Each structure stands twice: as structure tokens, then as C-alpha cells.
C-alpha positions in Angstrom: 193.4 -8.7 244.5 194.9 -5.3 244.9 192.5 -2.2 245.1 194.0 -0.6 241.9 193.1 -3.9 240.1 189.5 -3.3 241.1 189.5 0.4 240.2 188.1 1.1 236.7 187.1 4.3 235.0 183.6 5.3 235.8 181.1 7.8 234.3 181.0 11.0 236.3 177.7 10.8 238.2 175.4 13.4 237.2 173.5 14.5 240.3 169.9 15.9 240.3 169.1 18.8 242.5 167.9 16.4 245.5 171.0 14.2 245.3 173.2 17.2 245.2 171.5 18.3 248.4 171.8 14.9 250.0 175.4 14.7 249.3 175.9 18.2 250.6 173.9 17.2 253.8 176.1 14.1 254.2 179.4 16.3 253.7 178.1 18.6 256.5 177.4 15.9 258.9 180.9 14.0 258.2 182.7 17.4 258.9 180.7 18.1 262.1 181.3 14.6 263.4 185.1 14.8 262.7 185.1 18.3 264.2 183.9 17.1 267.5 185.8 13.6 267.6 189.4 12.6 268.4 188.5 9.0 267.9 190.9 6.5 266.2 188.1 5.2 264.1 184.4 6.0 263.4 181.8 3.3 263.4 179.2 3.3 260.6 176.1 1.4 261.3 172.5 1.2 259.9 169.3 1.8 262.1 167.3 -0.8 260.0 167.9 -3.2 262.7 169.0 -6.0 260.4 172.1 -8.2 260.7 174.3 -6.0 258.4 178.0 -5.5 259.8 179.1 -2.4 261.4 182.1 -0.8 259.5 184.9 1.1 261.3 186.5 3.7 259.2 189.5 5.7 259.9 188.8 9.6 260.4 191.2 10.4 257.4 189.3 8.2 255.1 186.0 9.8 256.3 187.5 13.2 255.6 188.3 12.0 252.3 184.7 10.8 251.6 183.4 14.0 252.9 185.6 15.8 250.3 184.4 13.7 247.5 180.6 14.3 248.6 181.3 18.1 248.6 182.9 17.9 245.2 180.0 16.0 243.8 177.4 18.4 245.3 179.0 21.2 243.5 179.0 19.2 240.2 182.8 18.9 240.1 184.7 15.8 238.8 186.8 13.9 241.2 189.8 11.8 240.0 191.5 9.3 242.2 194.9 8.1 241.0 198.1 6.4 242.4 200.7 8.6 243.4 203.2 6.8 241.2 201.1 7.2 238.0 203.3 8.6 235.3 202.5 11.2 232.7 204.1 12.3 229.5 205.1 15.9 229.0 201.7 16.7 227.3 199.7 15.5 230.1 201.8 16.9 232.7 201.6 20.3 231.1 197.8 20.0 231.0 197.5 19.0 234.5 199.7 22.0 235.6 197.8 24.3 233.1 201.1 25.4 231.5 202.6 25.1 228.1 204.6 22.0 227.1 207.6 24.1 226.3 207.5 25.8 229.7 207.2 22.3 231.5 210.3 21.0 229.4 212.2 23.9 230.6 211.5 23.4 234.1 212.5 19.6 233.7 215.6 20.7 232.1 216.6 23.2 235.0 216.1 20.2 237.5 212.8 21.7 238.9 210.6 18.4 238.4 212.1 15.1 238.5 211.4 12.7 235.6 212.7 9.5 234.0 213.2 8.7 230.3 211.7 5.8 228.7 213.5 5.8 225.3 213.3 9.3 224.0 210.2 10.1 226.1 210.1 12.0 229.5 207.9 10.4 232.3 206.8 12.5 235.4 205.4 10.7 238.4 201.9 12.2 239.7 203.5 12.8 243.2 206.2 15.0 241.6 203.8 17.0 239.7 201.8 17.6 242.7 204.8 18.6 244.8 206.0 21.0 242.0 202.5 22.4 241.6 202.4 23.2 245.5 205.8 25.0 245.3 204.6 27.0 242.2 201.5 28.1 243.9 203.2 28.9 246.8 205.7 31.0 244.9 203.0 32.7 243.3 201.1 33.5 246.2 204.4 35.1 247.8 204.8 37.2 244.5 201.2 38.4 244.8 201.7 39.2 248.4 204.8 41.2 247.5 203.2 43.1 244.8 200.0 44.0 247.0 202.6 45.3 249.8 204.3 47.3 247.2 201.0 48.8 245.9 200.1 49.6 249.7 203.3 51.4 250.1 202.9 53.5 247.0 199.2 54.2 247.9 197.8 52.4 245.0 195.2 50.4 246.8 191.9 50.1 245.3 
């Protein structure tokens, strides 16, 4: 059975104040343990003294779990998705927080890879994430250039 076969949509867990604090503390412990460890794997075990097996977890997976705990403690949603998941243009535009016409223009200019299914465009999630990173980096570079121009003109505030 593949992992994705076992995945199902779940309701966002609403944490009460104590649970949010517990998640935040767990995240801080995980981050602290990872900061001081260069181990290839980390072993989790219980202190209950029973016969439960120890579990070895790769540090990358533990870092991911820490990120999820941090998001949960802040009341944010977490979505786990395959990187080959495909979106239509409406969902892709919503993900990027842009208009659908802008997204279609970017697709037509070859900035975002896609495939056609009949008359519909399908965009892989990994391609959306790559485009988003490029777009955000370009925005940051533009803002830095604007801030530098303002400094040169003495328009700092």
C-alpha cells in the first residue's frame, strides 16, 4: 500500500491553549536537538518502560515534523501534497495569489510549464512552487533596488 493511498483529507485540528503550548514546546525541543546533532538518524523511545519499539527518524523528517508543530501552535493550516499533483488555472492562480488572466499570460509566455488535457491546462504543483520562488526572489530584488534608489535620493523614512 502506497503512502498516498493511506492519506485522506482531515479536518484542521483546533488546538486549545494548552495543546498549542505543548506543540510549541515540542517544536522547540526538536529544533534544539537538531541544532546540536549531526546524526544520520534520531531515535525516539518512550520512558514508560514497556515493550514499545524504538523508532528511528531521519533528521529531515524530524525537521518537517517540527515545522508542522510550529504551524499548528500558531493556528495555521498545513497541507501535505504530492509534488506531481496538478492544478487547473483557477486553483493555480489562487495558490499564487494572482489573477487567472495573469497566470494564463505567464503560461503563454513560457514562464510556467503545463500540459493540456483536452482544452484545459494542467500545472504541476512542483512547477507552481518553482515559479513562486522565482517570482518572490524577483520581487525582493525589485524592492531592494527601490530601497537603494530611495536611499540615494535621501528619501529614507
